[in-house]
C-alpha positions as CSV (number, residue, x, y, z in Angstrom):
1,M,79.7,104.8,83.3
2,M,81.9,104.9,80.1
3,L,83.3,101.5,81.1
4,F,79.7,100.1,81.5
5,F,78.8,101.1,78.0
6,Q,82.1,99.7,76.6
7,Q,81.3,96.4,78.3
8,W,77.7,96.5,77.0
9,S,79.0,97.1,73.4
10,G,81.3,94.1,73.9
11,E,78.2,91.9,74.8
12,L,76.4,93.2,71.8
13,L,79.3,92.4,69.5
14,K,79.5,88.9,71.0
15,L,75.8,88.4,70.4
16,F,75.9,89.6,66.8
17,A,79.0,87.5,66.1
18,R,76.8,84.3,66.4
19,R,75.1,83.1,63.3
20,R,71.9,82.1,65.1
21,T,71.3,85.7,66.0
22,Y,70.5,86.4,62.3
23,I,68.1,83.6,61.7
24,G,65.1,85.7,62.9
25,F,66.0,88.5,60.5
26,G,66.3,86.2,57.5
27,V,63.0,84.4,58.3
28,F,61.1,87.6,58.8
29,I,62.3,89.0,55.4
30,A,61.3,85.7,53.7
31,L,57.9,85.7,55.4
32,E,57.3,89.4,54.5
33,L,58.0,88.7,50.9
34,L,55.6,85.8,50.9
35,I,52.8,87.7,52.6
36,F,53.2,90.7,50.4
37,W,52.9,88.4,47.3
38,L,49.8,86.8,48.8
39,V,48.2,90.2,49.6
40,Q,48.9,91.4,46.1
41,V,47.3,88.3,44.6
42,K,44.5,87.5,47.1
43,G,43.8,90.8,48.7
44,M,43.8,91.8,52.4
45,G,41.3,89.1,53.6
46,P,39.4,90.0,56.8
47,I,40.8,93.6,56.9
48,Q,39.4,94.2,53.4
49,Q,36.0,92.9,54.6
50,A,36.2,95.2,57.6
51,I,37.0,98.2,55.4
52,L,34.1,97.4,53.1
53,G,31.8,96.8,56.1
54,S,32.6,100.3,57.4
55,G,31.8,101.9,54.1
56,E,35.3,103.0,53.4
57,N,37.3,103.0,50.2
58,V,39.4,99.8,50.0
59,D,41.9,101.2,47.5
60,H,42.6,104.2,49.7
61,Y,43.3,102.1,52.8
62,F,45.2,99.4,50.9
63,S,48.4,101.2,51.8
64,A,51.9,100.4,53.1
65,L,50.8,101.0,56.7
66,T,47.8,98.6,56.5
67,V,49.9,95.9,54.8
68,G,52.7,96.4,57.3
69,M,50.1,95.9,60.1
70,I,48.9,92.7,58.5
71,V,52.5,91.3,58.3
72,V,53.2,92.2,61.9
73,S,49.9,90.8,63.2
74,L,50.4,87.5,61.4
75,S,54.0,86.9,62.3
76,V,55.2,88.7,65.4
77,F,53.9,86.5,68.2
78,F,54.8,83.0,67.2
79,L,58.0,83.7,65.2
80,G,59.0,86.5,67.5
81,A,58.7,84.3,70.5
82,L,60.7,81.5,68.8
83,Y,63.7,83.7,67.9
84,L,63.7,85.8,71.1
85,T,63.7,82.7,73.3
86,L,66.4,81.2,71.1
87,V,68.7,84.1,71.7
88,A,67.8,84.9,75.4
89,G,67.8,81.3,76.4
90,D,71.3,81.0,75.1
91,I,72.9,84.1,76.4
92,V,73.8,82.8,79.9
93,A,73.4,79.1,79.7
94,K,75.7,78.8,76.6
95,E,78.6,80.6,78.3
96,G,78.1,78.6,81.5
97,E,78.2,75.4,79.4
98,D,81.4,76.5,77.6
99,G,83.1,77.6,80.8
100,H,83.4,81.3,79.7
101,L,81.7,82.5,82.9
102,R,84.4,80.9,85.0
103,L,87.0,82.9,83.1
104,L,84.9,86.1,83.2
105,L,84.3,85.9,86.9
106,A,88.0,85.4,87.6
107,R,88.3,89.2,87.0
108,P,87.2,91.8,89.6
109,V,83.6,92.2,88.3
110,S,80.4,91.5,90.2
111,R,77.9,88.8,89.1
112,F,75.2,91.4,89.1
113,R,77.1,93.6,86.6
114,V,77.7,90.6,84.3
115,L,74.1,89.5,84.5
116,L,72.8,93.1,84.0
117,L,74.9,93.5,80.8
118,K,73.6,90.3,79.4
119,Y,70.0,91.1,80.3
120,L,70.2,94.5,78.6
121,T,71.7,92.8,75.6
122,C,68.9,90.3,75.1
123,T,66.1,92.8,75.8
124,G,67.7,95.3,73.5
125,Y,67.9,92.6,70.8
126,A,64.2,91.9,71.4
127,F,63.2,95.5,70.9
128,F,65.5,95.8,67.8
129,L,64.2,92.6,66.2
130,I,60.5,93.8,66.5
131,Q,61.4,97.2,65.1
132,F,63.2,95.5,62.2
133,L,60.1,93.4,61.4
134,A,57.8,96.5,61.7
135,W,59.8,98.9,59.5
136,T,61.0,96.4,56.9
137,A,57.4,95.5,56.4
138,F,56.6,99.2,56.1
139,L,59.4,99.7,53.6
140,L,58.3,96.7,51.5
141,G,54.8,98.1,51.6
142,I,56.1,101.4,50.2
143,I,57.6,99.4,47.3
144,L,54.4,97.6,46.8
145,R,51.8,100.4,47.2
146,G,53.8,103.6,47.2
147,W,53.8,106.6,49.6
148,G,50.4,107.8,51.0
149,G,47.0,106.4,51.5
150,G,45.1,105.7,54.7
151,F,45.7,103.3,57.6
152,C,43.2,100.7,58.7
153,A,44.2,99.7,62.2
154,T,42.4,96.6,63.5
155,V,42.9,94.5,66.6
156,P,40.0,92.1,66.7
157,E,40.8,90.8,70.1
158,L,40.4,94.3,71.6
159,E,37.5,95.2,69.2
160,I,39.5,98.0,67.8
161,L,38.9,99.2,64.2
162,A,40.1,102.7,63.4
163,F,40.8,104.6,60.2
164,Y,43.5,107.3,59.9
165,D,44.9,109.5,57.2
166,W,48.6,109.0,56.2
167,G,50.3,111.4,58.6
168,H,48.3,110.4,61.7
169,G,48.6,106.8,60.6
170,V,52.4,106.9,60.5
171,Q,52.4,108.3,64.1
172,K,50.0,105.6,65.3
173,Y,51.9,102.9,63.6
174,A,55.3,104.0,65.0
175,T,53.8,104.3,68.6
176,A,52.2,100.9,68.4
177,M,55.3,99.2,67.1
178,A,57.4,100.8,69.9
179,G,54.9,99.5,72.4
180,L,55.0,96.1,70.7
181,G,58.8,96.1,71.1
182,V,58.5,96.7,74.8
183,A,55.8,94.0,75.2
184,M,58.0,91.4,73.5
185,T,60.8,92.0,76.0
186,S,58.8,90.0,78.5
187,I,59.4,86.9,76.4
188,S,63.1,87.6,76.4
189,S,63.0,88.1,80.1
190,L,61.4,84.7,80.6
191,A,64.0,82.9,78.5
192,F,66.8,84.9,80.3
193,F,65.4,83.7,83.6
194,F,65.6,80.1,82.6
195,S,69.0,80.6,81.1
196,C,70.3,81.5,84.6
197,F,69.7,77.9,85.8
198,P,72.4,75.3,85.4
199,I,70.7,73.7,82.3
200,K,71.5,73.4,78.6
201,P,70.8,76.4,76.4
202,A,68.3,74.3,74.4
203,A,66.4,73.4,77.6
204,A,66.2,77.1,78.6
205,T,64.8,78.0,75.1
206,I,62.3,75.2,75.0
207,T,61.1,75.8,78.5
208,A,60.5,79.5,77.9
209,L,58.8,78.9,74.6
210,S,56.6,76.2,76.0
211,Y,55.5,78.5,78.8
212,V,54.6,81.3,76.4
213,L,52.6,78.9,74.1
214,V,50.8,77.4,77.1
215,D,49.9,80.8,78.3
216,F,48.6,81.8,74.9
217,I,46.6,78.6,74.5
218,L,45.0,79.1,77.9
219,R,44.1,82.7,77.1
220,T,42.5,81.8,73.7
221,S,40.8,78.7,74.9
222,G,38.3,80.5,77.2
223,F,39.0,78.2,80.1
224,M,40.9,81.0,81.9
225,E,38.2,83.6,81.3
226,S,38.0,84.6,85.0
227,Y,41.8,84.5,85.4
228,Q,43.0,86.4,82.4
229,H,44.8,88.8,84.6
230,L,47.2,86.0,85.5
231,L,48.4,85.4,81.9
232,I,51.3,87.5,80.7
233,T,50.2,87.3,77.0
234,R,47.0,89.1,78.1
235,H,48.9,92.1,79.4
236,M,51.4,92.0,76.5
237,G,48.4,93.1,74.3
238,F,48.6,96.7,75.7
239,W,50.3,97.8,72.6
240,G,47.2,97.2,70.5
241,R,45.3,99.8,72.5
242,L,47.7,102.4,71.2
243,L,46.0,102.0,67.8
244,A,42.5,103.1,69.1
245,E,41.3,106.6,68.2
246,T,40.9,107.2,72.0
247,P,43.2,104.8,73.9
248,D,41.9,103.4,77.1
249,W,44.8,104.7,79.1
250,P,44.1,103.0,82.5
251,L,44.0,99.6,80.9
252,L,47.0,100.4,78.6
253,L,49.1,101.7,81.5
254,R,48.2,98.7,83.6
255,G,49.3,96.3,80.9
256,L,52.6,98.2,80.5
257,A,53.1,98.2,84.2
258,V,52.6,94.5,84.5
259,V,55.0,93.8,81.6
260,L,57.7,96.0,83.2
261,A,57.1,94.5,86.6
262,T,57.4,91.0,85.1
263,N,60.7,91.9,83.5
264,V,62.1,93.3,86.8
265,S,60.9,90.3,88.7
266,L,62.3,87.7,86.3
267,F,65.7,89.5,86.3
268,A,65.7,89.6,90.1
269,L,64.8,85.9,90.3
270,G,67.3,85.0,87.6
271,Y,70.0,86.9,89.5
272,A,69.1,85.1,92.8
273,V,69.5,81.7,91.0
274,F,72.8,82.8,89.3
275,E,74.2,84.2,92.5
276,S,73.7,80.9,94.3
277,R,75.5,78.8,91.6
278,D,79.0,77.6,92.0
279,L,80.7,78.6,88.8
280,K,84.4,78.7,89.8
281,S,85.0,75.1,91.0
């Protein structure tokens, strides 16, 4: 077991030694600063209207938690999908292209172990990147609005609008962001699956990103209203239900189960493709 964690740490060091790994962190920081400036100048937009419409005090709910939620909602899906597919689509395909896998598999290590380490690396990166976005947004909100206030949690797609005091709001925010991190691993899993094919890293990234965007467009267009259960982005929204005052646990757990089952299936299919490849000749 100790050897496994040593090998995993080696994969993580290899990942964070690449400059492209840090692009997402830099862009998220820049976007957060821009959104915080716009919120300070223009206000909170639709969330402010929702607070007023509910008869609540805007100044009380104009807090670090509410502003952090605005930043995450605006940026996590499209930018998160872009940088997660960039990293996960590269993790196997790039080493196959460079010939590193041939050298690695010359040692007495199974292909399953190699692939599992890489999969854990890219999904761990996905979770970490989303937590970085969520908590840097929260910290910048503290700088902007200070400690305390209320939390206005709104997810229009799920018709969720809830108001919490500071202590309960922090708990809700932390739980929802952890759920969001798990949900976004399905995008990394998809890119990882395509990366197992004998294709260029850019092709794996673009294919995975295209699938996610097509899935999202079909879900929001209304043409797939009767087949929403077939769209992964629909089930990824389970994290938003954690923000409700009384979460709908059956629907929440079903979404979580679909995301986890999708991750396991994509890894298994990727391994089947990888196992069938001739890497040593």
